[in-house]
DRENROVO-664271 format. One line per 5 residues: number of its first residue (from 1); their letters; for each residue x, y, z of N, C-alpha, C. Coordinates in nm, 3 decimals. Example, Ala and Ser with C-alpha at 12.3 -4.5 7.8 and 13.67 -1.06 7.14 Angstrom:
! DRENROVO-664271
1) as) 1.319/-0.569/0.780/1.230/-0.450/0.780/1.320/-0.330/0.780  1.285/-0.225/0.708/1.367/-0.106/0.714/1.290/0.003/0.787
This chain:
! DRENROVO-664271
1) vqlqa) 1.953/6.657/-4.714/1.858/6.542/-4.767/1.804/6.459/-4.699  1.725/6.456/-4.748/1.539/6.396/-4.699/1.560/6.248/-4.739  1.494/6.097/-4.734/1.451/5.961/-4.855/1.411/5.967/-4.767  1.265/5.935/-4.910/1.104/5.837/-4.851/1.159/5.745/-4.927  1.114/5.595/-4.826/1.179/5.489/-4.916/0.954/5.412/-4.921
6) sgggs) 0.954/5.356/-5.011/0.827/5.268/-5.012/0.830/5.140/-5.099  0.730/5.109/-5.079/0.714/5.013/-5.182/0.750/4.816/-5.143  0.748/4.890/-5.018/0.759/4.683/-4.947/0.644/4.611/-4.958  0.646/4.491/-4.913/0.559/4.387/-4.952/0.609/4.250/-4.875  0.446/4.185/-4.878/0.482/4.037/-4.868/0.428/4.009/-4.995
11) vqagg) 0.524/3.892/-5.047/0.499/3.882/-5.194/0.554/3.656/-5.177  0.464/3.617/-5.215/0.526/3.459/-5.216/0.682/3.458/-5.338  0.773/3.352/-5.286/0.877/3.320/-5.397/0.834/3.282/-5.526  0.916/3.364/-5.547/0.905/3.362/-5.765/0.870/3.532/-5.760  0.827/3.612/-5.662/0.716/3.750/-5.706/0.809/3.827/-5.734
16) tlrls) 0.702/3.955/-5.783/0.847/4.063/-5.724/0.771/4.171/-5.681  0.838/4.276/-5.631/0.854/4.372/-5.603/0.898/4.480/-5.667  0.853/4.654/-5.648/0.947/4.762/-5.656/0.948/4.845/-5.589  1.081/4.911/-5.552/1.085/4.985/-5.389/1.142/5.093/-5.464  1.059/5.208/-5.392/1.145/5.334/-5.448/1.200/5.464/-5.345
21) caasm) 1.237/5.520/-5.369/1.321/5.591/-5.219/1.301/5.764/-5.345  1.276/5.801/-5.295/1.252/5.956/-5.331/1.303/6.093/-5.190  1.443/6.115/-5.313/1.502/6.226/-5.200/1.447/6.371/-5.229  1.475/6.465/-5.119/1.389/6.597/-5.130/1.482/6.668/-5.232  1.630/6.606/-5.281/1.660/6.747/-5.366/1.719/6.656/-5.529
26) sissi) 1.808/6.722/-5.627/1.776/6.660/-5.726/1.918/6.522/-5.726  1.844/6.432/-5.758/1.930/6.315/-5.700/2.082/6.322/-5.852  2.038/6.403/-5.944/2.188/6.455/-6.048/2.297/6.502/-6.023  2.270/6.572/-5.836/2.359/6.648/-5.764/2.404/6.530/-5.651  2.418/6.396/-5.639/2.391/6.301/-5.559/2.489/6.187/-5.665
31) nimgw) 2.604/6.230/-5.530/2.688/6.107/-5.581/2.667/5.920/-5.608  2.618/5.924/-5.531/2.563/5.741/-5.502/2.444/5.737/-5.457  2.318/5.652/-5.458/2.239/5.628/-5.447/2.234/5.483/-5.423  2.159/5.430/-5.279/2.136/5.252/-5.302/2.066/5.232/-5.217  2.095/5.112/-5.200/1.952/5.002/-5.116/2.057/4.888/-5.005
36) yrqaa) 2.034/4.883/-4.905/2.070/4.781/-4.799/1.976/4.718/-4.783  1.965/4.655/-4.687/1.871/4.567/-4.651/1.900/4.513/-4.518  1.811/4.427/-4.475/1.876/4.358/-4.316/1.809/4.290/-4.284  1.814/4.194/-4.260/1.693/3.984/-4.209/1.746/4.012/-4.052  1.584/3.965/-3.960/1.620/3.975/-3.879/1.792/3.913/-3.787
41) gkqre) 1.862/3.933/-3.723/1.936/3.886/-3.611/2.025/3.898/-3.700  2.073/3.969/-3.843/2.210/3.969/-3.941/2.227/4.109/-3.953  2.387/4.110/-3.989/2.387/4.297/-4.040/2.328/4.329/-4.171  2.318/4.444/-4.201/2.294/4.549/-4.242/2.362/4.514/-4.344  2.295/4.417/-4.498/2.450/4.414/-4.638/2.407/4.479/-4.741
46) pvali) 2.489/4.543/-4.807/2.456/4.579/-4.931/2.372/4.537/-5.058  2.274/4.641/-5.110/2.192/4.512/-5.298/2.252/4.569/-5.344  2.226/4.679/-5.375/2.251/4.728/-5.520/2.282/4.947/-5.520  2.373/4.981/-5.573/2.407/5.122/-5.607/2.353/5.174/-5.744  2.401/5.296/-5.741/2.370/5.332/-5.852/2.474/5.501/-5.843
51) snlgs) 2.516/5.512/-5.945/2.576/5.635/-5.922/2.525/5.785/-6.021  2.591/5.887/-6.000/2.515/5.953/-6.083/2.593/5.988/-6.208  2.647/5.899/-6.274/2.697/5.912/-6.391/2.618/5.771/-6.454  2.521/5.682/-6.384/2.434/5.563/-6.422/2.541/5.437/-6.424  2.639/5.412/-6.384/2.705/5.303/-6.306/2.640/5.262/-6.202
56) tnyae) 2.635/5.124/-6.223/2.583/5.052/-6.138/2.620/4.929/-6.069  2.605/4.883/-5.877/2.689/4.799/-5.850/2.564/4.680/-5.806  2.597/4.529/-5.771/2.533/4.481/-5.756/2.602/4.368/-5.613  2.482/4.352/-5.517/2.579/4.199/-5.448/2.549/4.130/-5.564  2.624/4.011/-5.544/2.622/3.833/-5.564/2.488/3.807/-5.585
61) svegr) 2.471/3.796/-5.476/2.292/3.745/-5.444/2.189/3.791/-5.522  2.177/3.919/-5.598/2.066/3.955/-5.609/2.128/4.056/-5.774  2.230/4.005/-5.807/2.283/4.014/-5.985/2.174/3.952/-6.038  2.100/3.969/-6.180/2.073/3.906/-6.261/1.857/3.925/-6.194  1.847/3.960/-6.051/1.679/3.966/-6.030/1.674/4.073/-6.021
66) ftisg) 1.761/4.174/-5.939/1.734/4.335/-5.917/1.836/4.384/-6.014  1.704/4.487/-6.054/1.760/4.578/-6.133/1.773/4.725/-6.049  1.850/4.855/-6.013/1.860/4.958/-5.991/1.876/5.043/-6.105  1.777/5.229/-6.094/1.765/5.291/-6.178/1.732/5.400/-6.116  1.726/5.528/-6.215/1.696/5.653/-6.191/1.636/5.747/-6.222
71) dsdrn) 1.525/5.794/-6.148/1.461/5.869/-6.254/1.491/6.058/-6.155  1.533/6.119/-6.255/1.588/6.248/-6.270/1.460/6.330/-6.259  1.369/6.347/-6.330/1.267/6.453/-6.312/1.173/6.371/-6.175  1.183/6.294/-6.117/1.113/6.268/-5.979/1.210/6.245/-5.873  1.330/6.303/-5.892/1.424/6.256/-5.821/1.401/6.141/-5.701
76) tvflq) 1.356/6.040/-5.782/1.332/5.910/-5.698/1.467/5.824/-5.728  1.505/5.656/-5.700/1.530/5.565/-5.705/1.480/5.456/-5.710  1.501/5.364/-5.754/1.415/5.218/-5.828/1.468/5.117/-5.751  1.418/5.040/-5.734/1.488/4.880/-5.689/1.337/4.775/-5.728  1.386/4.753/-5.868/1.288/4.691/-5.902/1.349/4.508/-5.839
81) mnslk) 1.280/4.441/-5.827/1.283/4.312/-5.747/1.256/4.198/-5.792  1.287/4.131/-5.879/1.224/3.997/-5.981/1.257/3.865/-5.868  1.186/3.781/-5.935/1.244/3.649/-5.858/1.260/3.589/-5.715  1.175/3.680/-5.633/1.245/3.713/-5.500/1.213/3.594/-5.423  1.337/3.590/-5.354/1.312/3.468/-5.304/1.289/3.485/-5.128
86) pedtg) 1.293/3.345/-5.017/1.231/3.376/-4.869/1.380/3.434/-4.844  1.497/3.439/-4.909/1.629/3.508/-4.836/1.596/3.613/-4.881  1.522/3.704/-4.937/1.552/3.821/-4.996/1.449/3.897/-4.890  1.429/3.799/-4.752/1.297/3.921/-4.682/1.373/3.966/-4.594  1.343/4.095/-4.589/1.474/4.177/-4.472/1.385/4.324/-4.469
91) vyycy) 1.439/4.422/-4.444/1.401/4.548/-4.410/1.473/4.585/-4.551  1.429/4.709/-4.616/1.539/4.758/-4.735/1.529/4.918/-4.714  1.692/4.953/-4.671/1.710/5.101/-4.684/1.764/5.115/-4.760  1.753/5.287/-4.785/1.822/5.361/-4.934/1.870/5.462/-4.861  2.019/5.504/-4.916/2.033/5.558/-4.884/2.170/5.645/-4.964
96) vfmgg) 2.191/5.775/-4.948/2.250/5.879/-5.035/2.390/5.901/-4.997  2.493/5.881/-5.091/2.681/5.888/-5.024/2.703/6.045/-5.126  2.690/6.147/-5.001/2.775/6.304/-5.097/2.871/6.336/-4.996  2.947/6.287/-4.978/3.106/6.351/-4.851/2.996/6.313/-4.737  2.876/6.266/-4.723/2.833/6.182/-4.566/2.742/6.074/-4.629
101) tywgq) 2.691/6.020/-4.552/2.557/5.861/-4.587/2.441/5.917/-4.475  2.356/5.893/-4.584/2.220/5.942/-4.564/2.116/5.883/-4.603  2.017/5.771/-4.441/1.940/5.704/-4.474/1.831/5.742/-4.462  1.715/5.674/-4.530/1.601/5.676/-4.555/1.553/5.577/-4.461  1.406/5.595/-4.399/1.330/5.484/-4.317/1.336/5.331/-4.383
106) gtlvt) 1.332/5.224/-4.334/1.337/5.129/-4.389/1.161/5.069/-4.449  1.198/5.050/-4.537/1.054/4.920/-4.587/1.081/4.747/-4.554  0.999/4.708/-4.512/0.962/4.583/-4.526/0.966/4.528/-4.648  0.975/4.394/-4.657/1.005/4.337/-4.725/0.975/4.142/-4.722  0.852/4.151/-4.740/0.886/3.937/-4.684/0.825/3.834/-4.760
111) vss) 0.869/3.774/-4.818/0.930/3.663/-4.888/0.878/3.550/-4.846  0.756/3.465/-4.877/0.732/3.401/-4.814/0.726/3.267/-4.880  0.761/3.102/-4.846/0.830/2.996/-4.936/0.677/2.934/-5.051
């Protein structure tokens, strides 16, 4: 499976961005899709995930501000990010888990104070 991430950019604190992750196959067949992020000098950390049954899970740091959703018609998963904070800055990577983990390229999110 190939993943194409997009939607990153630069915003001020309090702003919004929506990340997209387009898969090369039906996402209905994928067990889990989600996002990790990596800030400069830090380890990659999980942000949010969604299962093919629609259940979601969020990191505590983004709970209530980020929403992950899937569009099976477009084979795309979205990450709506609201009330962005400078600490949300980093490279965001989408991934899928279906027997193994597959990663897309990163998309950079920069939030200025």
